[in-house]
C-alpha positions as CSV (number, residue, x, y, z in Angstrom):
1,M,0.0,0.0,0.0
2,Q,1.3,3.4,-0.9
3,L,0.9,5.6,2.2
4,D,0.1,9.3,2.1
5,L,0.8,10.9,5.5
6,N,-1.4,13.9,4.5
7,L,-4.4,11.5,4.8
8,L,-3.4,10.8,8.4
9,A,-3.6,14.6,9.2
10,A,-6.9,14.9,7.4
11,F,-8.3,11.8,9.2
12,D,-7.3,13.3,12.5
13,A,-8.8,16.7,11.7
14,L,-12.1,15.1,10.4
15,L,-12.5,13.1,13.6
16,E,-11.7,16.1,15.9
17,E,-13.9,18.6,14.1
18,G,-16.7,16.2,13.0
19,S,-17.2,18.1,9.7
20,V,-15.6,18.7,6.4
21,A,-15.7,22.4,6.7
22,G,-14.2,22.4,10.3
23,A,-11.4,20.0,9.2
24,A,-10.7,22.2,6.2
25,A,-10.4,25.3,8.3
26,R,-8.2,23.5,10.8
27,L,-5.7,22.4,8.1
28,H,-6.0,25.6,6.0
29,V,-7.3,23.8,2.9
30,T,-10.4,24.3,0.9
31,A,-13.6,22.3,1.7
32,P,-13.5,20.5,-1.8
33,A,-9.9,19.4,-1.1
34,M,-11.0,18.1,2.3
35,S,-14.0,16.3,0.7
36,R,-11.6,14.6,-1.7
37,S,-9.4,13.5,1.3
38,L,-12.5,12.1,3.0
39,G,-13.3,10.1,-0.1
40,R,-9.8,8.7,-0.2
41,I,-9.9,7.8,3.4
42,R,-13.3,6.0,2.8
43,R,-11.8,4.0,0.0
44,T,-8.7,3.1,1.9
45,T,-10.5,2.0,5.1
46,G,-13.7,0.7,3.5
47,D,-15.7,2.7,6.0
48,Q,-17.8,5.8,5.7
49,I,-16.0,7.5,8.7
50,L,-18.6,10.3,8.9
51,V,-22.2,10.0,8.0
52,R,-24.8,12.8,7.7
53,T,-27.5,12.9,10.4
54,G,-29.7,15.9,9.6
55,R,-27.5,19.0,9.5
56,T,-24.6,17.4,11.3
57,M,-22.2,14.6,10.6
58,T,-21.7,11.7,13.0
59,P,-18.7,9.4,13.3
60,T,-19.2,5.7,12.5
61,P,-18.4,3.1,15.2
62,Y,-15.1,2.4,13.4
63,A,-14.2,6.1,13.4
64,I,-14.9,6.3,17.1
65,A,-12.8,3.1,17.8
66,V,-9.7,4.4,16.0
67,R,-9.9,8.1,16.9
68,E,-7.3,8.0,19.7
69,Q,-5.1,5.7,17.7
70,V,-5.1,8.0,14.7
71,H,-4.4,11.0,16.9
72,D,-1.5,9.2,18.6
73,L,0.0,8.1,15.3
74,L,-0.1,11.6,13.9
75,Q,1.7,12.9,17.0
76,Q,4.4,10.3,16.6
77,V,4.9,11.1,13.0
78,Q,5.1,14.8,13.7
79,G,7.6,14.1,16.5
80,V,9.8,12.1,14.1
81,L,9.7,14.6,11.3
82,A,9.9,17.8,13.4
83,P,13.5,18.9,13.5
84,S,15.0,19.2,17.0
85,R,16.8,22.6,17.3
86,E,18.6,24.1,20.2
87,L,16.8,27.0,21.6
88,D,18.6,30.4,21.3
89,L,16.6,32.7,23.6
90,G,18.7,35.7,22.6
91,T,17.5,35.5,19.0
92,L,14.0,33.9,19.6
93,E,11.2,36.0,18.1
94,R,7.8,34.6,18.9
95,T,4.4,35.8,20.2
96,F,2.7,33.6,22.8
97,T,-1.0,33.9,23.5
98,L,-2.1,33.3,27.1
99,R,-5.7,32.9,28.2
100,W,-5.5,33.3,32.0
101,H,-8.1,34.1,34.6
102,D,-8.0,37.9,35.1
103,S,-6.9,37.6,38.7
104,L,-4.0,35.3,37.7
105,V,-2.9,37.8,35.1
106,A,-2.6,40.4,37.8
107,L,-1.0,37.9,40.2
108,G,1.6,36.3,38.0
109,G,1.6,38.2,34.8
110,P,4.1,41.0,35.8
111,A,6.7,38.5,37.1
112,L,6.3,36.3,34.0
113,L,6.7,39.3,31.6
114,A,9.8,40.5,33.5
115,A,11.4,37.1,33.3
116,V,10.6,36.8,29.6
117,R,12.0,40.2,28.8
118,T,15.2,39.4,30.6
119,E,15.8,36.1,29.0
120,A,14.3,36.5,25.5
121,P,13.7,40.2,24.6
122,G,12.3,39.2,21.2
123,V,9.4,37.3,22.7
124,R,6.0,39.0,23.1
125,L,3.1,37.9,25.3
126,R,-0.6,38.4,24.5
127,F,-2.8,38.0,27.5
128,V,-6.4,37.6,26.3
129,A,-9.6,37.6,28.3
130,E,-11.4,34.4,29.2
131,S,-14.7,33.8,27.3
132,S,-18.1,33.3,28.9
133,V,-18.2,29.9,27.2
134,D,-15.7,27.1,26.8
135,T,-13.6,27.5,23.7
136,P,-11.3,25.1,21.8
137,G,-8.5,27.6,21.7
138,L,-5.8,25.2,23.0
139,R,-6.8,22.5,20.4
140,R,-6.9,25.0,17.5
141,G,-3.5,26.5,18.4
142,E,-5.1,29.9,19.1
143,V,-4.0,29.8,22.7
144,D,-0.6,28.6,23.9
145,L,-1.2,28.5,27.7
146,E,-4.3,28.7,29.9
147,A,-4.3,29.3,33.6
148,N,-7.4,29.0,35.8
149,A,-9.1,26.8,38.4
150,N,-10.3,24.2,36.0
151,R,-8.5,21.0,35.3
152,P,-9.2,20.0,31.6
153,S,-10.6,16.5,31.0
154,A,-9.8,16.3,27.3
155,P,-7.1,13.6,26.7
156,D,-5.0,15.8,24.4
157,I,-4.8,18.7,26.9
158,R,-2.0,18.6,29.4
159,A,-2.7,20.2,32.8
160,E,-0.3,20.9,35.7
161,H,-1.3,21.9,39.2
162,V,0.9,24.9,39.9
163,G,-0.5,26.3,43.1
164,E,-3.5,26.9,45.4
165,T,-4.8,29.5,47.7
166,R,-7.5,29.6,50.4
167,L,-10.7,31.5,50.0
168,V,-11.3,34.6,52.1
169,V,-14.0,37.2,52.6
170,V,-13.3,40.8,51.3
171,V,-15.3,43.8,52.6
172,R,-14.9,47.6,52.8
173,R,-13.4,49.2,55.8
174,G,-16.2,49.9,58.3
175,H,-18.4,47.1,57.1
176,P,-20.6,45.7,59.9
177,L,-18.7,42.4,59.8
178,T,-15.5,44.2,60.7
179,R,-17.1,45.2,64.1
180,V,-18.0,41.7,65.4
181,P,-15.6,39.6,67.5
182,A,-15.8,36.8,64.9
183,V,-17.5,36.2,61.6
184,T,-19.7,33.2,62.0
185,A,-21.4,31.2,59.2
186,E,-24.7,32.7,60.2
187,L,-23.4,36.3,60.0
188,Y,-21.7,35.5,56.7
189,A,-24.9,34.0,55.2
190,G,-26.9,37.0,56.5
191,A,-24.8,39.5,54.6
192,E,-25.4,40.5,50.9
193,H,-23.0,39.0,48.5
194,I,-21.6,39.6,45.0
195,A,-20.4,36.5,43.1
196,V,-17.5,36.4,40.6
197,S,-18.4,34.4,37.4
198,R,-17.6,35.0,33.8
199,R,-20.7,33.0,33.0
200,G,-22.9,35.1,35.3
201,N,-23.6,32.3,37.7
202,L,-25.1,33.4,41.0
203,S,-24.2,30.3,43.0
204,N,-21.1,28.1,43.5
205,A,-19.4,25.8,46.0
206,V,-20.0,28.4,48.8
207,D,-23.7,27.8,48.5
208,D,-23.3,24.1,48.7
209,A,-21.2,24.5,51.9
210,L,-23.9,26.7,53.4
211,A,-26.6,24.3,52.5
212,R,-24.9,21.6,54.5
213,L,-25.3,23.9,57.5
214,A,-29.0,24.6,56.6
215,L,-28.1,28.1,55.6
216,T,-28.6,30.2,52.5
217,R,-27.1,33.5,51.4
218,R,-28.4,36.3,49.2
219,V,-26.3,37.0,46.1
220,V,-27.5,40.3,44.7
221,A,-25.2,40.4,41.6
222,A,-22.5,38.6,39.7
223,A,-19.5,40.3,38.2
224,P,-17.4,38.8,35.4
225,T,-14.0,39.6,37.1
226,E,-12.6,39.9,40.6
227,A,-11.5,43.4,39.8
228,A,-15.1,44.5,39.0
229,A,-16.4,42.7,42.1
230,L,-14.0,44.5,44.3
231,E,-15.2,47.8,43.0
232,F,-18.7,46.9,44.0
233,V,-17.5,45.9,47.4
234,R,-15.5,49.1,47.8
235,G,-18.6,51.3,47.7
236,S,-21.2,49.2,49.5
237,D,-21.9,46.7,52.2
238,L,-21.6,43.8,49.8
239,L,-19.0,41.2,50.4
240,V,-17.2,38.9,48.0
241,T,-15.5,35.6,48.5
242,A,-12.3,35.3,46.6
243,P,-8.9,33.5,46.6
244,E,-6.6,35.2,49.1
245,A,-3.6,35.3,46.8
246,T,-5.4,37.1,44.0
247,T,-6.8,39.8,46.2
248,R,-3.8,40.3,48.5
249,S,-2.1,42.9,46.3
250,V,-5.1,45.2,45.9
251,V,-7.1,45.2,49.1
252,E,-5.0,47.9,50.8
253,V,-4.9,50.1,47.8
254,L,-8.7,49.9,47.5
255,G,-9.3,50.4,51.2
256,L,-10.7,46.9,51.7
257,V,-10.4,44.4,54.6
258,V,-9.8,40.6,54.4
259,L,-11.7,38.4,56.8
260,P,-11.5,34.6,57.3
261,L,-14.2,32.5,55.6
262,P,-16.2,30.7,58.3
263,L,-16.8,27.6,56.1
264,E,-14.9,24.4,55.5
265,L,-14.0,24.7,51.8
266,P,-11.0,23.3,49.9
267,S,-8.4,25.8,48.7
268,A,-8.8,27.2,45.2
269,A,-6.5,25.4,42.8
270,V,-4.5,26.9,39.9
271,Y,-3.9,24.8,36.8
272,L,-1.6,25.6,33.9
273,S,-2.9,23.9,30.6
274,W,-1.6,23.4,27.1
275,H,-2.1,21.2,24.1
276,Q,0.1,18.1,23.8
277,R,1.4,19.3,20.4
278,Y,3.7,21.6,22.4
279,D,5.2,18.9,24.6
280,T,8.4,18.8,22.7
281,D,8.4,22.5,21.6
282,H,11.6,23.9,23.2
283,A,10.3,27.5,23.3
284,H,7.0,26.5,24.7
285,T,8.7,24.3,27.3
286,W,10.8,27.3,28.3
287,L,7.7,29.6,28.6
288,R,5.8,26.9,30.7
289,G,8.7,26.8,33.1
290,L,8.7,30.6,33.6
291,A,4.9,30.6,33.9
292,R,4.9,27.8,36.4
293,T,7.5,29.7,38.6
294,A,5.6,33.0,38.4
295,L,2.3,31.5,39.4
296,T,3.7,29.2,42.1
297,D,5.7,32.0,43.7
298,A,2.8,34.4,43.6
299,A,0.4,31.9,45.2
300,R,2.9,31.2,48.0
301,S,3.9,34.8,48.8
């Protein structure tokens, strides 16, 4: 059999995207060219691979069975054919896109940028905002590194736990809770709250912990970022529950006070995530190391 490795890349893209148009966009080819590749794959395997069901295409049982094998084979081929070059940071010119939670940008971003500028002045960093919905940015190569509290479940996304921080309560100076001997769960639940959620959720794990104590709280608003939530807190009797490390650097500047959270909740984790295509990319490995150090040090300080 005469093998065409381009078919392997097309096969992988078709299985990942589930459509001819999506696979074509992923590999930067025309839809007719991808249709021809699908036809060749069908003739080679003797299977339809993707079948139309209404307006969408569904993988066949055979396609589902070989999906991971095809992806692994493509990664191996790319690893064999990709040249291994020594990394010269002094001449490296590259732009990395980082989608980090906004508080993590404030927490670890300055240290990361300082380290990058010292070691590789030709490298630029693009910090982009998180979306209100999950996006395939890592898979598509649109994002190089993500950092947030979510551990990805996709098998082709790598994730590393780089730190954690406990949750605390943040209020304005003079808030009624600052004048009590101790903030109890009842007092905490009785206050008015603002939640932090890029999706606009008004409830989270805090409400589950309160429910176990037969308590409920009143969340009057949700802000998309911690910075916005802190501004609400600054001028009202609202309180926000947030990771201690991400609020530590701004509470004094904003005239805010940190109080202990009177609930048993696990610490907030921080994960650094990337696509496995960058596992052997020397420049990406270097950046991951700097990002890991910046986030870990910031969480510990």
